[in-house]
N, C-alpha and C positions, 0 to 999 in steps of 0.2 A: 090440831093437825099439824105435824112436822112435814115439810117438802124438803126432800133431797135432791140436791143436783149434782148429777156426775161430770167430772171436768176430764175431758178427752186430752190425752198427751199428745203434741205433734210431733213426728221425728222420723230417722231412717232407721230401719232394721240393720242389721250386723249383715245379712246376706246382699241387701241392698248397696251398703258401702263396698263389701267385697266386687261386687259387680263393676259397679264405678268404677275403682281403683283398675280392675282388670282391663276394662273397655280403655281408660284413659292410658294405660301402659302400653296398650298394643298401638293404640294411634299415635303415642309419642315415639315409638320405634319407627314407625312407617314416617312419621315427619323428618327425625334426627335422618333416617337412611336418604331421603330425599334433600334434606338439606347438605348433608355429607357429600353426596356424590355431586351435588351443583357445585359447593366449595372445591373439591378435588378437580372437576372439572376447570373451574375459572383459575384454579393454581397452575394446572396442567399448561392452559392455553397462557398464563401471562408467562410460565417459564420459557415457553416455547418462542413466544414473541422475544423475550429478552436474549435470547440466546441468538435468536434470527437476528435480531438487531445489531448485537455487540459483533456478530460474523459478516455480517453484511458491507457493516462499516470499514472491517479492514479490506475485504476483498474489492468494494469501490474504490478504496484508497490507491491500493496497490495497483489496480486497474488504469486509474486516471494517471498516476505518474509514469507508470509504465508507457502509456502513450506520449509522454512529451520528453523521453529519453532519447538520449544520442543513438542512430543507428549503430548495430553490432557493439555496443556497451554492456548487454547484459551475459550474465557471468552467474553460475551456481556452483557451490561447494558445501559438502557436510562433512563431519566427521562418526556419524552415526547414531549422535544423539543432538546436534545441532545442524540445521540447514540453513543457509542463506543465499537469498535471491539478492542480486548486487546489480546496479544499472548507473547510468551518469544523466541524471536531467540536464537537457539544455536551459541555459539561463536565457541565451538568445539566438536566434537563426535568422541570419543574414543571406545577403549574396555580394560578392564581390566583383570589382568590375575590373581590379587588376590584382594579383598577388606574387610575392616574392618567393619563385619556385628555382631551384638548383639548376644552374649555376648563377642565377640572380642572386646579389648579394645586397640589394636594396634595404631589406628585411624592412618591409610596407606593404600592409593591406589596405587595399581602398574597398571600403564597403558601403552599401546603403547606410544613412544615418542611425544612429542608437537612440538620438534624443527625442524628447517628447512623445515616447513611447507609450501606451495605455497601461502597461504593467509595471511603468517606471523603472526599468532596467538599468540601472549605469553600471560601467565598468569599476573592479576592484582589483587591489593589489592581488595577485597570486591567480587571475581567471585566465583560461587557455583558450586559444583558437583552434579548433580542431577542422581539418580538413579531410575529406576522402577516407574515412576509417573503414576498413573492411574485415579487422577482425579485433577482439579484445584488447591485444597488444597496443593496437594503434590507438586506442583511447587512455589506457591505463599506464603503461611503461614510460619510465623516463628516457628511455632511448629511443622512442618513438620518433621517427620521422615525419608523421602527420598530425603530431601535437605540439604545437610550441604555446612557451609562454608569452602572454601579452605585457611589454613594456612600459613604462613612462614614456610617452611621445615628447620628443626633442626636436628642435628646429633642423637639427644636422640630418634627423632620421626623418621626419614628417613633414619639412618645410616649415613656412611662416604660418601657413592657414590654408584652409579649404578654398579652391577656386571653384568649385562647385556646389551650388545649395542640395542638400541632402545625402551629401557623401560624407564618410569620415575616414581619416586615415588611422589606421593602427599600426603600431609598432611590435614587432615579433622579435623575440630571441634568437631565431634562426629561419632560414629558408626552409621552404615545405619540400617534400620529394616529387609531388604530383599535384596536379590541378584535380578537382572536382568536375564531372562531367556537365554536372547542372551548375557548376560556380556557386556552390552552396558553402557557406561557414558556420559552422556550431560554437558558441561561447559554453565552456563549461567551466564549475567552479567546485564542484564537489561529488563526492560519490554517495549514493544511497541504500543502505541495507536493510532489509526485510529479514530476520532470522528467527526461524521456528524451532525453539528451544522444545523439544518432545518431551524432556525430564521436568522441565517446571510446567509443561505443559501450556505454555505463552507462545506472544510473536512479539518482538520488539522493533522499534524502528531506529537506526542510527544514521548520521551523515557523518561522511570521513573524509579525510583529506586525498586529493588526487597524487599526492606527492607520494603515495604508499601503493605500488604495483603489486604486491599480493592482496590476494582477499582473505581478510579475516574473518574469523566467525565470534559473531558477537553476541553475548550472554545477558547482554544489558542495553538499556538505551531506552528511548519511548515506549511505554507500554501499549501496545495496540489491540491486543485479543487476550482471554483467557480460556480455560476450559478445551485446550487442543487435544485433539485424540487420536493424530496421527503417530504412527509408529514407524521409524525410517527402517528397523530391522525387516518389517513385515512388507517391503517394498510400498510403502505408504506416502511416498516424497510428497512434500507439500507442493514444491517447485520443479519444473522440468523445463529447459529450453531446448528448440529446434532451429540450430542456427541458420540465417539467411542464404539464399542462394543465389544465382542469376536467373531464376526462372520463377522463384517464390520469396515471398517474405518470411522474415523471422518469428516465432509463433513460441508464447510462454504459456504452457498449462499450469494452472493452479486448482490445486485440489485440496483442500481442508475439510476436516471433521471436527465437530464439535460436540463435546457431551458434556451435559450438566444435568444431574439429579434423573439420569436415566432416559433423559431426553438427546436424541443424536440429530443432528444438522449434517447434511454434506453439501459442499461447495466444490462445482467443477468449472471452473472458467476458462476460455481461452482468450489470450490476447493477441492480436495479429500487429506485429512491429513492422511498418514499409521500410522497404530495403531500398532507401533514396538518399545514400550518403553522397 
């Protein structure tokens, strides 16, 4: 007698394969959509953080520098495409005990000592002494009688040395026109400009000589921010200044708009400038 053994073949039917493919396709589409959404959200957050970080840097930098500026030295100009905010930082602020004021011809200012200070400030050729500036003209213009160049001190001008500890004697080019009510003296060395170039959508920082009494528009300098979206023609000026008066401080308004890959950020900041010349 012959025995016959049936061999059973194992595998998948075509229907099963098609079913599995369809199920995997549906699951893959769902997972891909979920992953894509997560990636897009992450990219948007990263983009937003980057533009906020870049723009916050320039706003904070302007705020800090403005607070150390000489009163009434802030001015704004534009040509419809570039707008610049210019001011003169105080290299050093001190008080004087005596000052050469017209008609006094001694040409000497006695101030509290400049040596041994924490910021390691020291006089350099071309530094200016500014006393009681009430307008931009007083700070910038070469004909100002409230801004005098500090010249090298000689024995004939400053004497043979200081007799009081903690006091320095400065030699100035001409006598001042008036005293400061608070006996305050500012020392200036340069002017600083922040220029918003709306054509290039960038903000530049420039340092300029005080010998130039006109305010220039600078289209180059140190790049401080990109992706600027302000349009001067649409009254979206980045900078505006309200002059100080006898009853209130000066006010600088900073309005900057940044746009990057459809992400838009607005910064609106106000900086109060003490009216204490």
